[in-house]
C-alpha positions in Angstrom: -165.3 -80.8 -18.0 -166.1 -81.9 -22.0 -164.4 -79.5 -24.6 -163.2 -80.1 -28.5 -160.2 -79.4 -30.1 -159.8 -79.8 -33.9 -163.2 -80.9 -34.4 -161.9 -84.0 -31.8 -164.4 -84.1 -28.4 -162.2 -85.1 -25.5 -163.4 -84.7 -21.7 -161.8 -84.7 -18.4 -162.4 -86.5 -15.9 -160.9 -86.8 -12.1 -161.5 -90.5 -10.6 -161.6 -90.4 -6.7 -160.4 -94.7 -6.9 -157.0 -93.6 -8.1 -157.0 -89.7 -7.1 -155.8 -89.0 -11.3 -157.2 -87.0 -13.3 -157.6 -88.7 -17.1 -158.5 -87.2 -20.4 -161.0 -89.2 -22.4 -161.7 -89.1 -25.7 -163.6 -91.9 -28.4 -161.4 -94.3 -30.4 -161.6 -94.9 -33.8 -164.2 -98.2 -32.7 -166.8 -96.3 -30.3 -165.2 -97.0 -27.1 -164.0 -94.5 -24.8 -160.0 -93.8 -24.7 -158.7 -93.0 -20.8 -155.2 -90.9 -21.0 -153.6 -90.2 -18.1 -152.9 -86.7 -16.8 -149.2 -86.4 -15.5 -148.2 -83.6 -13.3 -145.2 -82.4 -12.9 -144.9 -83.7 -8.5 -144.4 -87.4 -10.8 -141.5 -86.5 -13.6 -140.2 -83.2 -12.5 -139.5 -80.6 -14.6 -141.3 -81.3 -18.1 -139.5 -78.9 -21.0 -142.0 -79.6 -23.7 -145.6 -80.8 -24.3 -146.5 -83.4 -26.1 -150.4 -82.0 -27.8 -152.2 -85.0 -29.1 -154.2 -84.3 -32.1 -156.3 -87.8 -32.3 -156.2 -91.3 -33.4 -155.7 -89.5 -37.4 -153.1 -87.1 -36.7 -149.3 -86.6 -35.5 -149.1 -85.0 -32.3 -146.7 -82.4 -31.8 -144.2 -80.8 -29.2 -145.0 -77.5 -28.0 
């Protein structure tokens, strides 16, 4: 699934080999950066969610 937030492109992709979801985004050098999606079963209850704003912005806690 591809989507865009604040003019930043993202893609959500499932890797069958390790059974994980990854958030893919282009890096400043043109290569792709894969960010593993954490599910609450791995770490327990999540009180806050961090939302990245890309390379130039600061993440916020929602």
